[in-house]
N, C-alpha and C positions, 0 to 999 in steps of 0.2 A: 704556494708550492711547498715551502718549508714546513708549514703546518700539516699539509697532506702527508709529506714524508715522515713526519713524526707520528702521525696518527696511524698510518697503515700497519707498521709492525705491531703496535699495541692491539689494534683491531684483530690482526691475524692471530696473535697469541690468545686473545679472548675467545676467538672462534674455536681454536684447538681445545681450550679448556672446556668450553661449552659442549663440544662434540664428545669429549672424553667423559664428561659428567652425564651426558645423555646415554652413552654406551653403558656406563656403570648402572644407571637406573633401569635400562632395558635388559641388562645381563642376568641370566639365570644359569647357574652351573648345572650341567648334566650329572646326575648321580652315578656313582660307581655301583652297578647292579648287574653283574654278569649272571647269566642263567645257570642254574645247577646242571651239571653235566657238560658245560662248555669247556673246551680245551684251548690253550694258548701256547704258541711256540715263542720262546724268548731266546733271541740270538744276541750274544755279547761278543764284540770284537774290540780287543784292547791292544794298543801299540804303546810301547814304553821305550824312551830313549834316555840313557844316563850319560851325562857328560861330567867327567872328573878332571879337575886341574890340580895336580899334586907335584910340588917341587918344580913348577914351571912347565911340566909336561901335561898334555891334554890327551885323554883317551875317551872313546865313545863306545858304549855297549847298547844293544837294542834287543827287543823281544816282541813277539806277537802271540797273543793268547786268544783262542776262540773257544767259546762254550755255547752249546745248544742245549736248551732245557725245555721241559713241558710242564705247564701248570694246569691242573684240572680243578675246577670248582666243583666240589663234591656235593655240597649242600649249603643252604642258608641257615643261620642260627638267629637267635633273638638279638645278638650283639654284633653279628658279622657273618663270616663264612667259615666253612671247613674246606681246606684245600689239600691237594696232593701234588708234590713237586719232585721232579727227578731230572738230573742231568742225563741227556741221551748221547752226547758226544763232546769230547774235549780235545784240544790240540795246542801244543806249544812249540814255537820255533824261535831260536835266537841264542845270544851269548851272554845276556845279562844275568842268567841263572844257569845252573847245571841242568841241561835238557832232560837227562834221565830222571833226576830227582823231581823236576817239575812235572813231568809226564806221569810219574808214579803217584805224586800227590793229587793230581787231577783225577787219575783213574780210580783212586781209592774211594771217591764219592760218586763215580759214574754209576748210573742205574740203581742207586739206593733210593727207594721211595720214601720221601719224607712227608709225613702227615702233620698238618699244623692248623691251628685256629687263628683267625685274623679278626681285626675290628672291621667296621663298616667301610673303611677306606681301602681295605685289603692289606693293611700292615700286619705282618706276622706277630702274634702275641706269645705263642708257646708251641713247642714241638710235642706231638703226642706219642711218637715212637722213638724216643731218645736212644734206646739201646741199639737200634739199627745204625744210627749215626756213630755211636761210640765204637761199635764193632768195626765199622769201616775205617774209622780213624786209627784204631789199634793196628789194623792191617797196614795203614800208611806208615805209622811209626816203625813197625817191625821191618817193613820193606826198605825204608830209607836207612835205618840202622844197619840192616844186613848188607847194603851196598857200601857202607862206610864203616867197616868194623873198627878202624882206629879211632873213630869219633862216635861210636855207638852210644856211649854214656851221655855225651853232650847232646846228641840228637834226641835221646829219650827225655832228657831234662827239658830241652827246648820245646818239643812237640807233645810231651806227655800230658801237659795241662789241657790240651785240646780235647782230651777224652773225659775231662772232669767237669765241663761246663754244664750248667743247668738248662732246663727246658726253655726258659725265657731267653737266655743268652744264645742258645742254639737257633732260636727263631730269627734273631737278628744277624747271625753269622753265616748260617749254612743254607739259607734260601737265596743266596747270591744276590741278584738284582731286585728281588721282590720288595724288600723294604724301601729301596730307592724309588721304584715305580709307584709305590703307594703315596709318596709325597705329592704326586700330581693329581690325586684322586680325592674327591670330597673335601677340597681345600676350604670351601666357604669364602674364598677371596672374591673381591670385586675389583674392577679396573681402578687403578690409582691407589689401592691399598698395599701396604708393605707389612709382611709378617716377620718378626725377628724372634729367634729362639736360641737357647743354649741348652745343650744336653750332653750327657755322658754316653759315649759309644763303647760297647764292650769289645774286647779283643781276645783272641785265642789264648794269650799268655797271661791274662788276668788284669794287667794295668790298663784302665780305661783311658780313652782319649776324650777331651772336652772340645766340643765343636759348637761354633756360633754360626747361625745361618740366617739369611734373609731370603724370603720367597715373595715374588710379586708376579702379576700378570703382564706379559710383554705384548700380547695380542689376544683379542677375544672376538668371536663372530657370533652375535646373538641369534642370527638366522640359522646357523648350522650347529652351534654349540661347540665348535672347534676352539681349542684353547692352546696358547703357548705360554709357558711359565718360565721365569728366569730365577735361578737359584744360585746364590753365592755362599761359599762355605770357607771358614778359616778355623784352624785348629790351634788351641792354646799351647804356647811353647813349653810351659812347665809340664803339662800332661804328656807332650811328645817326648820331653826329656826323660820323664819317669818311665814311659813305655820303652824307649831305647835302652835305658839303664837296665831295666828288667830283662829285656831281650839279650843284652850283653852278658848279664849275670848268668842266665840260664845256659848260654852258649860257652861259658867259661872264659869270657873276655873281660878286660879291665873296663870299668865304667868311667875312668878319669877323663878319657877323650870326650865322652858324651857330655860331661859337665861343663866343658869349655866351648862347646859348639853353639853357634847361632843357628837355630832351626826354624823353618817356616814351612807351612803347607796350606795352600789355598786352591780352591776349585771353583770353576764356573760351569753351570749346567743349563741347558735348554731342554724343556720337556714339552712334547706335543701330545695333547689329549684329545681323543675323539670318542663321542658317545660315553663320556665318563671314564674311559680306559686310557691310561698312559700308553701310547703306541710307539713313541720314539724318544730316546734320550741321547743327547750329545754332551759329553763332559770332558773338560780339559783341566787337569790338576798339575800343579807345579810344587815340587818339594825341593828345598834348598838347605844344605848343610855347609856351614863355614867354620873353619878352625885354623887359625894361625896361617892364613894365606892360602890354605888348601880349600878347595870348594867342590861340592858335588851337587849338580842340578838334575833332577829327574822330572821329565815331562811325560805325562800319560794322557793318551787320547782314547776315550771310550765311546763306542756307539752301541746302543741297545735298541733293538727293534722287537715289537710284539705283534704277532699276527695270529688270527684265528686258525686253529688246526682244521684241516679239511678232512 
């Protein structure tokens, strides 16, 4: 009986390994291959809660952001696709940002048609009508500065760089969730494989963030081709410090507080893929800033859904 008890767990483990290996052998990822002319509705719902502990007192701020967008696949190219993207509706409610400023910032890019080229996974490579974006951003800067005349110079210094980004940076920054959606498409992964990568992420103010990611298959159905991916992300503290220092300098704030902070940002994401298209993303990110006993923790929960336009 003791021998049997010892053998059964090992046999079960071997059976699981064998089944996973068989699944890996049978698995074939469905290609991302949307038809030219197809349209997709992208819905993003983001809730954010900021908890601050300062001098022994705790305060909580929260906000909800909703953005609806339309992505049209205009044509195929030798290396990918040409797409058109535009936000059709945006909404913000909460007290973690100034509501009027947030709504103006969102409205500045509403209904601006952005044309871009992508690779074969749908990852945006460059924007082809950059002047349209720049004009929209200039309206944003003017609008925000006009509502805050006492801080107009700081607002222009902080946001003005957003109008000087190049076509490659614009592709990563201003197509909202499209770059994230592309991570689930044409991955080339097999069950049991883990992909690790480190990359620099552009930001609107110039200082890039260094992100380390791991991507793996959480579940795969060879019969239907449905796929669930698990993505974990962590951001380099030095790059975050440089970003926040630059942000503070542009806003006319002292950078000394940033230099003494302990900063972390981590995120966990699940992506559901069907017929080669990422159809759902669930992401939870946690940012923590600690300095001399004072702490601020921001937890963001994002849900993105992608549906064919009828």
